[in-house]
N, C-alpha and C positions, 0 to 999 in steps of 0.2 A: 435450451442448454442441456447437455448431456450429463447425467450423474452416473457414478460407478457404484453399484451395489456392494462391491468387495473392497471399498475404500477402507483402509485401517482406522481403528479408533484413535482419535486425537485427544490431547490433554491441554486445552488452552490454559494460559496463566490468567489469574484474576487480579485486576488492579482497581484502585480507586482513583478517580480523576475529577477533581473539583466537585466532589459529592456524588458523582455518577460512578457506576460500577461497570467495568468493561472487561471482556474476555479477549486475550491476545492469542489469536489462532497461530499454529506453527506455520501456516501458509504465508503469513505476513499481513493478514486482515485482522481488523478489530470488530468486535461485536458488542453493541450496547443492548444487553438482553431486555431491559425494561422497555426499551422503545422498539425492539426487534429491528435494529438498524445495523447493517453491515457496511463497513467502510474499507476501501482499498485505496492505495496511492500509486501513482506513477506506473500505469500499465504499459505506456509507450507502444501501443498497438501499431503495427506496420513499421517497426524500427528496421527490421530486416530488409524490407523493400525499399526503405529510404537509403540504406547503405548501398544496395544493389544499383540504385540509380546513379550513385557516384563511383561505380566500378568496383566496390568492395563487396564481393559476393558472400553472403551469409545464407545459411539454410533458411528457406522461406516459411518456416513453421512457427515463428514466435507468436503470431496472433492466435493461431489455432491452440497452442499450448496454453497461453494465458487464459483464453476463454474457456478451455477445458477445466482449468483449475478454478476459475470463478463459478463455473456451473456446478462443480462438486461442492463448493462452499454454500451456494444457495440451496442446493438439495439437502445438505446437512443441517444448516441452521435455520432454514425456512424464514428468512427475513421479510419484513413488511416493506422496508426501505433499503435501497442500496445507494451508497454515496461514493462516487469516484472522485478522489481529491486532486484532480488536475493532472496534466500530462498524460491523459488517458490515451490520446493520439500522439504519435511521435512528432508530427509536424502538421502544418495547416493543410497539407494535401493528403494526409494519411486516410481520411475518410473516403476520398475518391479511389484509393488503391485497395480498400477492403473488398474482398470478394463477396459474392452473393450469399455464400454460406455464413460468413461472419456477420454481415448486415442482418441476415435473418435471425441469427441467434441473439444479437443485441436487441432487435425489435421484439422478439419473443420474451426476452427478460423484461423489457419495459412494459409489456402487457401483463406481466405476472406480478411485478413489484413497482413501487414508486422509485424510479431510477433518476438520480440527480447527478448531473455532471458539473463539478466545480471547474472553473476556468483555470488553466495553468499557463505557464510562460511558453510552452510548446503548442498549446491548443487553446488560445484565447477566444477564438470565434465560436458562435453557436453552430450546431451541425444538425443533421437530419437523421440521427441514429436512434430516435426514440427517447422518451424521458424528457427531462427539462434541464436547461443550463442555468447556472447561477454563478456569481462572482464569489459568494461565500454563503454559508447556511448556519443559522443560529437555532438551536433547539434546547430549551431549558438552560442548564448551566454550561453547555458545550457550544463551541464555534468551530465549524469545519471550514478550512481554507487550504489553499495550495501552499503558499510560502509562509513560513513562521514570521511573526512580528517580534522584533527584539524586545519590545516593552509590552507585550500582550498581557492581559489579565488572565487569571486562572481559567482553565477550561478550553485552551486551544488544542485542536487536533489537526495536524498538518502533515504534509509530505515534503516533496521537492528535493530533499537533501540526500536521499538514498542511503541512510546510515548503515554502516557495517562495523564489526569489531573483531579484533584478534585476541584469541586466548591461547595459552600454552597448555596442551593436554598430553601427559605422559612425555614431556620433552619436545613435543612437536607443536608448531604454531598452527592454529586452525582459524580461518577467517570466515565469518558468517554474517549475513544480513541480520538486522536486529531492530527492535523497537527501542526507543529512548524516551524515558519519562522521569520526571521528578515529583509526580503526583499533582502537578498543576498544568503541565503541558505534555502532549504525547506527539512524538514524531514517528510516523510509520515508515517501514522499509518499503522499497520499490517492489511492486508486485509483478512487473513485466518479466517475461522469460529472458529478454536480452539486456536487462538493466544491470549496471555495475553498482559500486557502493563507495561512499565516502567515509573514511574512518571517523569514528566518534570523537577522537582526540583532535580533529581539525577544528580550527576556531569557528567555523560556520555553524558547527554543532555544539561543541563544548561551550562556546560563548553564550549560548542561549540559556545555560543552566548554571554556570560557574564551575570552577575547577573541582572535579570529583563529586559534584552535587547532583548526581543522577544515577539511575540504574539502567542497564540494558537488559533486554530479553532476547537472547540469541535464538534464531530459528533452528530447531532440530527437525528430525524426520517426523516425529509424532508428538513433540512437546517443545516448549520454549524453556530456556535456561537463564534464570535470573542471575545477574552479576552486578555488584556495585562498581562504579567507575574505577576505583583504586586497584581492582583485581585484574584489569584488562592489560594485555600485553601491548608492547609498542607497535605502531603500524609497520 
């Protein structure tokens, strides 16, 4: 994985989650410093090639860009473990479409850290990209899974929903990917280059927390911006 020595300094937000302390990186990844564990969600590798197979031509660089960003994160934070929270591959055949460079980079990462792939709804089957596959992962007070459980106990870290939020800045609406948390559950934004977002006001997200009972951390260029739900603009 390639790292860029000239990467700008970032200012991750610090939150508590079920007794654990996490850093929320502006890239959309979360870092559990005590465990040296880095977690990303919904990379959707090879989404561009999936669309191309259906005749919708997108630039074929999403996998490269996503892995570049992951490489910079690993170089910056030096994790011992990397957890990918499902939908890491865009579909069941995405692994076959990965080129030799992407496969090599993933296997290099798996040789350097403990790489754990959580099964998602797009990529439920095990694959041969290095690391190990699991349905979910429990470490101390935290449980890492792809889809949130409506009645989950405290400590759930999940993806799947691709949260995004809209705020009004100087009279203009700005929409950004974001983390969503109430201190008991954390939903990560999608990490993939070609992934969209679901507004946090949607019942699939807001229903996990209760009306206005959560904070979002919007992704900025070099920091995240914390806002309580009531301050968010309409979708």
